[in-house]
DSSP file (Angstrom, degrees, kcal/mol; ACC not computed):
  #  RESIDUE AA STRUCTURE BP1 BP2  ACC     N-H-->O    O-->H-N    N-H-->O    O-->H-N    TCO  KAPPA ALPHA  PHI   PSI    X-CA   Y-CA   Z-CA
    1    1 A M     >>       0   0    0      0, 0.0     4,-2.3     0, 0.0     5,-0.8   0.000 360.0 360.0 360.0 -41.2   17.1  -27.4   12.5
    2    2 A V  I  >> +     0   0    0      3,-0.2     5,-2.6     2,-0.2     4,-1.2   0.943 360.0  40.2 -62.2 -46.6   14.6  -29.9   11.1
    3    3 A A  I  4>S+     0   0    0      3,-0.2     5,-2.4     4,-0.2    -1,-0.2   0.952 124.5  35.7 -67.6 -49.6   16.9  -30.9    8.3
    4    4 A R  I  45S+     0   0    0      3,-0.2    -2,-0.2     1,-0.1    -1,-0.1   0.934 127.5  31.2 -74.1 -47.1   20.2  -30.9   10.2
    5    5 A D  I  <5S+     0   0    0     -4,-2.3    -3,-0.2     3,-0.1    -1,-0.1   0.774 133.4  20.1 -87.2 -27.4   19.1  -32.2   13.7
    6    6 A M  I  X<S+     0   0    0     -4,-1.2     4,-1.3    -5,-0.8    -3,-0.2   0.849 125.8  36.0-108.8 -53.7   16.3  -34.5   12.8
    7    7 A L  I  ><S+     0   0    0     -5,-2.6     4,-3.1     2,-0.2     5,-0.3   0.877 108.6  59.9 -78.6 -37.5   16.3  -35.6    9.2
    8    8 A E  H  >XS+     0   0    0     -5,-2.4     5,-1.5    -6,-0.3     4,-1.1   0.938 110.5  41.3 -57.1 -49.3   20.0  -36.0    8.5
    9    9 A P  H  45S+     0   0    0      0, 0.0    -1,-0.2     0, 0.0    -2,-0.2   0.899 117.6  47.6 -66.5 -37.4   20.6  -38.6   11.2
   10   10 A I  H  <5S+     0   0    0     -4,-1.3    -2,-0.2     1,-0.2    -3,-0.1   0.932 121.5  34.9 -68.3 -44.4   17.4  -40.5   10.4
   11   11 A L  H  <5S-     0   0    0     -4,-3.1    -1,-0.2    -5,-0.1    -3,-0.2   0.505 104.2-130.4 -88.3  -4.2   18.0  -40.6    6.6
   12   12 A K  T  <5 +     0   0    0     -4,-1.1     2,-0.5    -5,-0.3    -4,-0.1   0.916  37.5 178.5  54.7  50.2   21.8  -40.9    7.1
   13   13 A V      < +     0   0    0     -5,-1.5    -1,-0.2    -6,-0.2    -2,-0.1  -0.724  12.8 161.3 -84.1 126.6   22.7  -38.1    4.7
   14   14 A R        +     0   0    0     -2,-0.5    -1,-0.2    -5,-0.0     2,-0.1   0.685  42.3  85.9-118.0 -30.3   26.4  -37.5    4.5
   15   15 A T  S  > S-     0   0    0      1,-0.1     4,-2.2     4,-0.0     5,-0.1  -0.399  74.4-128.1 -80.1 154.1   27.2  -35.6    1.4
   16   16 A E  H  > S+     0   0    0      1,-0.2     4,-2.6     2,-0.2     5,-0.2   0.892 111.3  51.4 -65.4 -39.8   27.1  -31.8    1.2
   17   17 A S  H  > S+     0   0    0      1,-0.2     4,-2.3     2,-0.2    -1,-0.2   0.877 110.2  49.8 -66.4 -35.9   24.8  -31.9   -1.9
   18   18 A G  H  > S+     0   0    0      2,-0.2     4,-2.2     1,-0.2    -2,-0.2   0.895 111.0  49.0 -67.1 -40.2   22.5  -34.3    0.0
   19   19 A K  H  X S+     0   0    0     -4,-2.2     4,-2.4     2,-0.2    -2,-0.2   0.908 111.5  49.5 -64.6 -42.2   22.4  -32.0    3.0
   20   20 A L  H  X S+     0   0    0     -4,-2.6     4,-2.4     1,-0.2    -2,-0.2   0.925 111.7  48.3 -63.0 -44.1   21.7  -29.0    0.8
   21   21 A M  H  X S+     0   0    0     -4,-2.3     4,-2.5     1,-0.2    -1,-0.2   0.889 111.0  51.4 -63.4 -39.1   18.8  -30.8   -1.0
   22   22 A L  H  X S+     0   0    0     -4,-2.2     4,-2.0     2,-0.2    -1,-0.2   0.891 110.0  49.1 -65.1 -40.8   17.4  -31.9    2.4
   23   23 A M  H  X S+     0   0    0     -4,-2.4     4,-2.1     2,-0.2    -2,-0.2   0.922 112.0  48.6 -64.7 -43.4   17.5  -28.3    3.7
   24   24 A R  H  X S+     0   0    0     -4,-2.4     4,-2.4     1,-0.2    -2,-0.2   0.924 112.3  47.9 -62.9 -44.1   15.7  -27.1    0.5
   25   25 A L  H  X S+     0   0    0     -4,-2.5     4,-2.6     1,-0.2    -1,-0.2   0.851 109.1  54.7 -65.7 -33.6   13.1  -29.8    0.8
   26   26 A S  H  X S+     0   0    0     -4,-2.0     4,-2.5     2,-0.2    -1,-0.2   0.906 108.6  48.3 -65.1 -41.3   12.6  -29.0    4.4
   27   27 A V  H  X S+     0   0    0     -4,-2.1     4,-2.2     2,-0.2    -2,-0.2   0.939 113.1  47.1 -64.2 -46.8   11.9  -25.3    3.6
   28   28 A V  H  X S+     0   0    0     -4,-2.4     4,-2.5     1,-0.2    -2,-0.2   0.914 112.2  51.2 -60.8 -42.3    9.5  -26.3    0.9
   29   29 A G  H  X S+     0   0    0     -4,-2.6     4,-2.4     1,-0.2    -2,-0.2   0.905 109.2  49.7 -61.5 -42.3    7.8  -28.7    3.2
   30   30 A A  H  X S+     0   0    0     -4,-2.5     4,-2.4     1,-0.2    -1,-0.2   0.887 111.0  50.0 -64.5 -38.5    7.5  -26.1    5.9
   31   31 A I  H  X S+     0   0    0     -4,-2.2     4,-2.6     2,-0.2    -2,-0.2   0.918 110.8  49.1 -65.9 -43.2    5.9  -23.7    3.4
   32   32 A V  H  X S+     0   0    0     -4,-2.5     4,-2.3     2,-0.2    -2,-0.2   0.908 112.4  47.9 -63.5 -42.2    3.4  -26.3    2.2
   33   33 A V  H  X S+     0   0    0     -4,-2.4     4,-2.3     2,-0.2    -2,-0.2   0.924 112.8  48.5 -64.5 -44.3    2.4  -27.1    5.8
   34   34 A A  H  X S+     0   0    0     -4,-2.4     4,-2.5     1,-0.2    -2,-0.2   0.900 111.7  49.9 -62.9 -40.8    2.0  -23.4    6.7
   35   35 A M  H  X S+     0   0    0     -4,-2.6     4,-2.6     2,-0.2    -1,-0.2   0.905 110.1  50.3 -64.8 -41.5    0.0  -22.9    3.5
   36   36 A A  H  X S+     0   0    0     -4,-2.3     4,-2.2     2,-0.2    -2,-0.2   0.907 111.5  48.2 -63.4 -41.8   -2.3  -25.8    4.4
   37   37 A I  H  X S+     0   0    0     -4,-2.3     4,-1.4     2,-0.2    -2,-0.2   0.919 112.7  48.7 -64.6 -43.2   -2.8  -24.5    7.9
   38   38 A A  H  < S+     0   0    0     -4,-2.5    -2,-0.2     1,-0.2    -1,-0.2   0.910 113.1  46.9 -63.9 -42.4   -3.6  -21.0    6.6
   39   39 A L  H >< S+     0   0    0     -4,-2.6     3,-0.9     1,-0.2    -1,-0.2   0.865 111.4  51.3 -68.3 -35.1   -6.1  -22.4    4.0
   40   40 A A  H 3< S+     0   0    0     -4,-2.2    -1,-0.2     1,-0.2    -2,-0.2   0.764 119.7  36.0 -72.0 -24.5   -7.8  -24.6    6.6
   41   41 A N  T >< S+     0   0    0     -4,-1.4     3,-1.9    -5,-0.2     6,-0.3  -0.183  74.5 142.3-120.4  40.0   -8.2  -21.7    9.0
   42   42 A Q  T <  S+     0   0    0     -3,-0.9    -1,-0.1     1,-0.3    -2,-0.1   0.838  73.5  42.4 -54.4 -41.4   -8.9  -18.9    6.5
   43   43 A G  T 3  S+     0   0    0     -3,-0.2    -1,-0.3    -4,-0.1    -4,-0.1   0.343  85.8 126.1 -90.9   9.1  -11.5  -17.1    8.6
   44   44 A S    <>  -     0   0    0     -3,-1.9     4,-1.6    -6,-0.2     3,-0.1  -0.324  63.8-129.9 -73.3 151.2   -9.8  -17.4   12.0
   45   45 A Q  H  > S+     0   0    0      1,-0.2     4,-2.3     2,-0.2     5,-0.2   0.841 105.2  58.6 -67.5 -35.5   -9.1  -14.3   14.1
   46   46 A I  H  > S+     0   0    0      1,-0.2     4,-1.9     2,-0.2    -1,-0.2   0.893 107.3  46.9 -65.2 -38.4   -5.4  -15.2   14.6
   47   47 A L  H  > S+     0   0    0     -6,-0.3     4,-2.9     2,-0.2     5,-0.3   0.872 108.6  56.2 -70.3 -35.3   -4.8  -15.2   10.9
   48   48 A F  H  X S+     0   0    0     -4,-1.6     4,-2.3     1,-0.2    -2,-0.2   0.951 111.9  41.6 -58.6 -49.2   -6.6  -11.9   10.5
   49   49 A W  H  X S+     0   0    0     -4,-2.3     4,-2.3     2,-0.2    -1,-0.2   0.849 114.0  53.4 -68.7 -33.4   -4.4  -10.2   13.1
   50   50 A N  H  X S+     0   0    0     -4,-1.9     4,-2.1    -5,-0.2    -2,-0.2   0.936 111.8  43.9 -65.4 -46.5   -1.3  -11.9   11.6
   51   51 A Y  H  X S+     0   0    0     -4,-2.9     4,-2.3     2,-0.2    -2,-0.2   0.881 113.1  51.9 -67.2 -37.6   -2.1  -10.6    8.1
   52   52 A L  H  X S+     0   0    0     -4,-2.3     4,-2.5    -5,-0.3    -1,-0.2   0.908 108.7  51.7 -63.8 -40.4   -2.9   -7.2    9.4
   53   53 A S  H  X S+     0   0    0     -4,-2.3     4,-1.7     1,-0.2    -2,-0.2   0.911 109.9  48.2 -61.6 -43.1    0.4   -7.2   11.2
   54   54 A M  H  X S+     0   0    0     -4,-2.1     4,-2.9     1,-0.2     5,-0.4   0.880 110.4  53.6 -64.7 -36.9    2.2   -8.1    8.0
   55   55 A S  H  X S+     0   0    0     -4,-2.3     4,-2.0     1,-0.2     5,-0.5   0.935 108.3  48.6 -61.5 -46.6    0.3   -5.3    6.2
   56   56 A L  H  < S+     0   0    0     -4,-2.5     4,-0.3     1,-0.2    -1,-0.2   0.832 118.5  39.9 -66.6 -31.8    1.4   -2.7    8.7
   57   57 A R  H  < S+     0   0    0     -4,-1.7     4,-0.4    -5,-0.2    -1,-0.2   0.860 124.9  33.3 -82.9 -36.8    5.0   -3.7    8.5
   58   58 A G  H >X S+     0   0    0     -4,-2.9     4,-2.1    -5,-0.2     3,-0.7   0.891 108.3  55.8 -92.4 -42.6    5.2   -4.4    4.8
   59   59 A C  T 3< S+     0   0    0     -4,-2.0     4,-0.5    -5,-0.4    -3,-0.1   0.781 100.9  61.3 -70.2 -23.4    3.0   -2.0    2.9
   60   60 A G  T 34 S+     0   0    0     -5,-0.5    -1,-0.2    -4,-0.3    -2,-0.1   0.838 120.1  20.6 -69.6 -32.1    4.5    1.1    4.4
   61   61 A V  T <> S+     0   0    0     -3,-0.7     4,-2.5    -4,-0.4     5,-0.4   0.610 100.4  86.8-113.2 -14.4    8.0    0.5    3.0
   62   62 A F  H  X S+     0   0    0     -4,-2.1     4,-2.4     1,-0.2     5,-0.2   0.942  96.8  34.3 -58.7 -56.4    7.7   -1.9    0.1
   63   63 A I  H  > S+     0   0    0     -4,-0.5     4,-2.5     2,-0.2     5,-0.2   0.943 121.5  45.4 -70.7 -48.1    7.0    0.5   -2.8
   64   64 A P  H  > S+     0   0    0      0, 0.0     4,-2.3     0, 0.0    -1,-0.2   0.908 116.7  46.9 -61.7 -38.3    9.2    3.4   -1.6
   65   65 A L  H  X S+     0   0    0     -4,-2.5     4,-1.9     2,-0.2    -2,-0.2   0.917 112.0  49.5 -68.5 -42.8   12.1    1.1   -0.7
   66   66 A T  H  X S+     0   0    0     -4,-2.4     4,-2.4    -5,-0.4     5,-0.3   0.918 112.9  47.9 -61.2 -43.0   11.8   -0.8   -4.0
   67   67 A L  H  X S+     0   0    0     -4,-2.5     4,-3.2     1,-0.2    -2,-0.2   0.905 109.5  53.1 -63.5 -41.1   11.8    2.5   -5.9
   68   68 A A  H  < S+     0   0    0     -4,-2.3    -1,-0.2    -5,-0.2    -2,-0.2   0.839 111.8  46.4 -63.7 -32.8   14.8    3.7   -3.8
   69   69 A I  H  < S+     0   0    0     -4,-1.9    -2,-0.2     2,-0.2    -1,-0.2   0.929 124.2  29.6 -74.8 -45.9   16.7    0.6   -4.8
   70   70 A F  H  < S+     0   0    0     -4,-2.4    -2,-0.2     1,-0.2    -3,-0.2   0.750 135.6  23.8 -91.1 -24.9   15.9    0.6   -8.5
   71   71 A R  S >< S-     0   0    0     -4,-3.2     3,-1.8    -5,-0.3     4,-0.3  -0.561  79.7-161.2-138.4  72.1   15.6    4.3   -9.1
   72   72 A P  T 3  S+     0   0    0      0, 0.0    -4,-0.1     0, 0.0    -3,-0.1  -0.228  76.6  12.0 -56.5 142.5   17.5    6.3   -6.5
   73   73 A K  T 3  S+     0   0    0      2,-0.2    -5,-0.1     1,-0.1     3,-0.1   0.600  89.0 118.6  65.9  14.8   16.4    9.9   -6.1
   74   74 A A  S <  S+     0   0    0     -3,-1.8     2,-0.4    -7,-0.2    48,-0.1   0.704  74.9  45.6 -77.4 -18.9   13.3    9.4   -8.2
   75   75 A L  S    S-     0   0    0     -4,-0.3    -2,-0.2   -11,-0.1    -1,-0.1  -0.983  87.2-119.8-130.6 134.2   11.2   10.4   -5.3
   76   76 A D    >>  -     0   0    0     -2,-0.4     4,-1.9    42,-0.2     3,-0.7  -0.458  28.7-121.5 -66.1 140.5   11.6   13.2   -2.8
   77   77 A P  H 3> S+     0   0    0      0, 0.0     4,-2.5     0, 0.0     5,-0.2   0.815 111.5  59.0 -56.3 -31.9   12.0   12.0    0.8
   78   78 A K  H 3> S+     0   0    0      1,-0.2     4,-2.3     2,-0.2     5,-0.1   0.902 106.9  46.5 -65.2 -39.3    8.9   13.9    1.9
   79   79 A W  H <> S+     0   0    0     -3,-0.7     4,-2.5     2,-0.2    -1,-0.2   0.871 110.8  52.7 -69.7 -36.1    6.8   12.0   -0.6
   80   80 A A  H  X S+     0   0    0     -4,-1.9     4,-2.2     2,-0.2    -2,-0.2   0.919 111.0  46.9 -63.8 -42.5    8.3    8.7    0.5
   81   81 A M  H  X S+     0   0    0     -4,-2.5     4,-2.7     2,-0.2     5,-0.2   0.912 111.6  50.7 -65.2 -42.3    7.5    9.6    4.1
   82   82 A A  H  X S+     0   0    0     -4,-2.3     4,-2.7     1,-0.2     5,-0.3   0.905 109.4  51.8 -61.4 -40.7    3.9   10.6    3.2
   83   83 A S  H  X S+     0   0    0     -4,-2.5     4,-2.1     1,-0.2     5,-0.2   0.914 111.4  47.2 -61.1 -43.6    3.6    7.3    1.3
   84   84 A M  H  X S+     0   0    0     -4,-2.2     4,-2.0     2,-0.2     5,-0.2   0.946 115.8  43.0 -64.1 -49.2    4.7    5.3    4.3
   85   85 A I  H  X S+     0   0    0     -4,-2.7     4,-2.4     1,-0.2     5,-0.2   0.942 117.0  45.1 -65.2 -48.7    2.4    7.1    6.8
   86   86 A L  H  X S+     0   0    0     -4,-2.7     4,-2.4    -5,-0.2    -1,-0.2   0.864 113.1  50.3 -67.1 -35.9   -0.7    7.1    4.6
   87   87 A S  H  X S+     0   0    0     -4,-2.1     4,-2.3    -5,-0.3    -1,-0.2   0.900 111.7  47.5 -70.6 -38.7   -0.3    3.5    3.5
   88   88 A I  H  X S+     0   0    0     -4,-2.0     4,-2.3    -5,-0.2    -2,-0.2   0.928 114.1  47.6 -65.8 -43.6    0.1    2.3    7.1
   89   89 A C  H  X S+     0   0    0     -4,-2.4     4,-2.5    -5,-0.2    -2,-0.2   0.913 112.9  48.2 -63.7 -42.3   -2.9    4.3    8.2
   90   90 A S  H  X S+     0   0    0     -4,-2.4     4,-2.7     2,-0.2    -1,-0.2   0.887 111.3  50.1 -67.7 -37.5   -5.0    3.1    5.4
   91   91 A A  H  X S+     0   0    0     -4,-2.3     4,-2.1     2,-0.2    -1,-0.2   0.904 111.6  49.0 -65.7 -40.0   -4.1   -0.5    6.0
   92   92 A A  H  X S+     0   0    0     -4,-2.3     4,-2.4     2,-0.2    -2,-0.2   0.932 113.6  45.6 -64.7 -45.1   -4.9   -0.1    9.7
   93   93 A V  H  X S+     0   0    0     -4,-2.5     4,-2.3     1,-0.2    -2,-0.2   0.928 112.3  51.4 -64.0 -44.4   -8.3    1.4    8.9
   94   94 A A  H  <>S+     0   0    0     -4,-2.7     5,-2.1     1,-0.2     4,-0.4   0.877 112.8  46.8 -60.7 -37.5   -9.1   -1.2    6.2
   95   95 A G  H  <5S+     0   0    0     -4,-2.1     3,-0.4     3,-0.2    -1,-0.2   0.894 112.6  48.2 -71.2 -39.4   -8.3   -3.9    8.7
   96   96 A L  H  <5S+     0   0    0     -4,-2.4    -2,-0.2     1,-0.2    -1,-0.2   0.810 116.1  42.0 -74.9 -29.4  -10.3   -2.4   11.5
   97   97 A I  T  <5S-     0   0    0     -4,-2.3    -1,-0.2    -5,-0.2    -2,-0.2   0.417 108.6-126.0 -96.4   3.7  -13.4   -1.8    9.4
   98   98 A H  T   5 -     0   0    0     -3,-0.4    -3,-0.2    -4,-0.4    -4,-0.1   0.955  32.9-163.1  55.6  61.7  -13.0   -5.2    7.7
   99   99 A T      < -     0   0    0     -5,-2.1    -1,-0.1     2,-0.2    -5,-0.0  -0.263  29.0-115.3 -68.3 161.5  -13.1   -4.1    4.1
  100  100 A V  S    S+     0   0    0      2,-0.1     2,-0.2     3,-0.0    -1,-0.1   0.886 100.9  68.6 -65.3 -38.6  -13.7   -6.6    1.4
  101  101 A M  S    S-     0   0    0      1,-0.1    -2,-0.2     2,-0.1     5,-0.0  -0.579 100.9 -99.3 -82.8 144.7  -10.2   -6.1    0.0
  102  102 A S    >>  -     0   0    0     -2,-0.2     4,-1.8     1,-0.1     3,-0.6  -0.325  26.9-123.4 -60.4 140.7   -7.2   -7.2    2.1
  103  103 A P  H 3> S+     0   0    0      0, 0.0     4,-2.7     0, 0.0     5,-0.2   0.803 110.4  62.8 -56.6 -29.7   -5.5   -4.5    4.1
  104  104 A V  H 3> S+     0   0    0      1,-0.2     4,-2.7     2,-0.2     5,-0.2   0.938 105.8  43.5 -60.4 -46.3   -2.3   -5.3    2.4
  105  105 A F  H <> S+     0   0    0     -3,-0.6     4,-2.3     2,-0.2    -1,-0.2   0.853 112.5  52.4 -71.8 -33.9   -3.7   -4.3   -1.0
  106  106 A V  H  X S+     0   0    0     -4,-1.8     4,-2.4     2,-0.2    -2,-0.2   0.956 113.6  44.1 -62.7 -49.4   -5.4   -1.2    0.4
  107  107 A G  H  X S+     0   0    0     -4,-2.7     4,-2.5     1,-0.2    -2,-0.2   0.906 114.6  48.4 -62.7 -43.5   -2.1   -0.1    1.9
  108  108 A L  H  X S+     0   0    0     -4,-2.7     4,-2.7    -5,-0.2    -1,-0.2   0.889 111.0  51.9 -64.9 -38.1    0.0   -0.9   -1.2
  109  109 A G  H  X S+     0   0    0     -4,-2.3     4,-2.4     2,-0.2    -2,-0.2   0.931 111.6  45.5 -62.9 -45.9   -2.6    0.9   -3.4
  110  110 A V  H  X S+     0   0    0     -4,-2.4     4,-2.5     2,-0.2     5,-0.2   0.920 113.3  50.7 -63.3 -43.6   -2.4    4.0   -1.3
  111  111 A S  H  X S+     0   0    0     -4,-2.5     4,-2.6     1,-0.2    -2,-0.2   0.925 110.8  48.6 -59.5 -45.7    1.4    3.8   -1.2
  112  112 A L  H  X S+     0   0    0     -4,-2.7     4,-2.7     2,-0.2     5,-0.2   0.914 111.1  49.8 -62.5 -43.9    1.6    3.4   -5.0
  113  113 A V  H  X S+     0   0    0     -4,-2.4     4,-2.4     2,-0.2    -1,-0.2   0.929 113.1  46.0 -61.8 -45.3   -0.8    6.4   -5.6
  114  114 A V  H  X S+     0   0    0     -4,-2.5     4,-2.4     2,-0.2    -2,-0.2   0.910 113.1  49.7 -65.5 -41.6    1.2    8.7   -3.3
  115  115 A V  H  X S+     0   0    0     -4,-2.6     4,-2.3    -5,-0.2    -2,-0.2   0.924 111.7  48.2 -63.3 -44.1    4.5    7.6   -4.8
  116  116 A L  H  X S+     0   0    0     -4,-2.7     4,-2.5     1,-0.2     5,-0.2   0.900 110.9  51.2 -63.5 -39.7    3.2    8.2   -8.4
  117  117 A M  H  X S+     0   0    0     -4,-2.4     4,-2.8    -5,-0.2    -1,-0.2   0.908 110.3  50.3 -61.8 -41.1    1.9   11.6   -7.3
  118  118 A G  H  X S+     0   0    0     -4,-2.4     4,-2.2     2,-0.2    -2,-0.2   0.887 110.4  48.5 -64.3 -40.2    5.4   12.4   -5.8
  119  119 A I  H  X S+     0   0    0     -4,-2.3     4,-2.2     2,-0.2    -2,-0.2   0.931 114.3  45.7 -66.4 -45.0    7.2   11.4   -9.0
  120  120 A V  H  X S+     0   0    0     -4,-2.5     4,-2.7     1,-0.2     5,-0.2   0.926 112.1  52.0 -63.1 -44.1    4.8   13.4  -11.2
  121  121 A W  H  X S+     0   0    0     -4,-2.8     4,-2.6     1,-0.2    -1,-0.2   0.909 109.9  49.3 -58.2 -43.6    5.1   16.4   -8.8
  122  122 A K  H  X S+     0   0    0     -4,-2.2     4,-2.4     2,-0.2    -1,-0.2   0.909 112.2  47.6 -64.4 -42.4    8.9   16.2   -9.0
  123  123 A R  H  X S+     0   0    0     -4,-2.2     4,-2.3     2,-0.2    -2,-0.2   0.919 113.5  47.2 -65.4 -43.3    8.9   16.1  -12.8
  124  124 A V  H  X S+     0   0    0     -4,-2.7     4,-2.4     1,-0.2    -2,-0.2   0.927 113.7  48.2 -63.8 -44.8    6.5   19.0  -13.0
  125  125 A R  H  X S+     0   0    0     -4,-2.6     4,-2.5    -5,-0.2    -2,-0.2   0.896 111.1  50.3 -63.0 -41.4    8.5   21.1  -10.6
  126  126 A C  H  X S+     0   0    0     -4,-2.4     4,-2.6     2,-0.2    -1,-0.2   0.896 111.8  48.0 -65.2 -40.2   11.8   20.3  -12.4
  127  127 A R  H  X S+     0   0    0     -4,-2.3     4,-2.1     2,-0.2    -2,-0.2   0.908 112.4  49.5 -65.4 -40.7   10.2   21.4  -15.7
  128  128 A H  H  X S+     0   0    0     -4,-2.4     4,-1.4     2,-0.2    -2,-0.2   0.913 113.3  45.6 -64.9 -43.0    8.9   24.5  -14.1
  129  129 A V  H  X S+     0   0    0     -4,-2.5     4,-1.1     1,-0.2    -2,-0.2   0.917 114.2  47.8 -67.5 -43.7   12.2   25.4  -12.6
  130  130 A S  H  X S+     0   0    0     -4,-2.6     4,-0.5     1,-0.2    -1,-0.2   0.835 109.0  54.9 -69.1 -30.4   14.2   24.7  -15.7
  131  131 A A  H >< S+     0   0    0     -4,-2.1     3,-0.6     1,-0.2    -1,-0.2   0.840 104.0  55.4 -67.7 -33.8   11.8   26.7  -17.8
  132  132 A R  H 3< S+     0   0    0     -4,-1.4    -1,-0.2     1,-0.2    -2,-0.2   0.811 108.6  47.4 -69.0 -29.6   12.3   29.7  -15.5
  133  133 A F  H 3<        0   0    0     -4,-1.1    -1,-0.2     1,-0.2    -2,-0.2   0.519 360.0 360.0 -91.8  -5.1   16.1   29.6  -16.1
  134  134 A H    <<        0   0    0     -3,-0.6    -1,-0.2    -4,-0.5    -2,-0.2   0.435 360.0 360.0-103.0 360.0   15.9   29.3  -19.9
């Protein structure tokens, strides 16, 4: 909206390549402004709740979903669900007790540990089952 409705008429951009470049620069500009605001208000309560909210939404699904995309069926669904639940709970606890480490990293760490445990468990179980039939 900024690029199309505000900057295009002011800068009189007519070509498609110029419009595309203006949109890209607008996105970069918005990111830089948002980053400056976040850095200037690092300790604010609103950013704390915003980051905690992102933690609760992102850390629960990031690792299991990424694994599902790149290595389908590498993880049993029960382990994926356990990873989601435990990572969200750990991120919430880390945020509420104000740990030194960001709740995002706590949640991602827990998710990664559970996913790795699930992969190892599946491999051990498969070896055990195949050994019984040979």
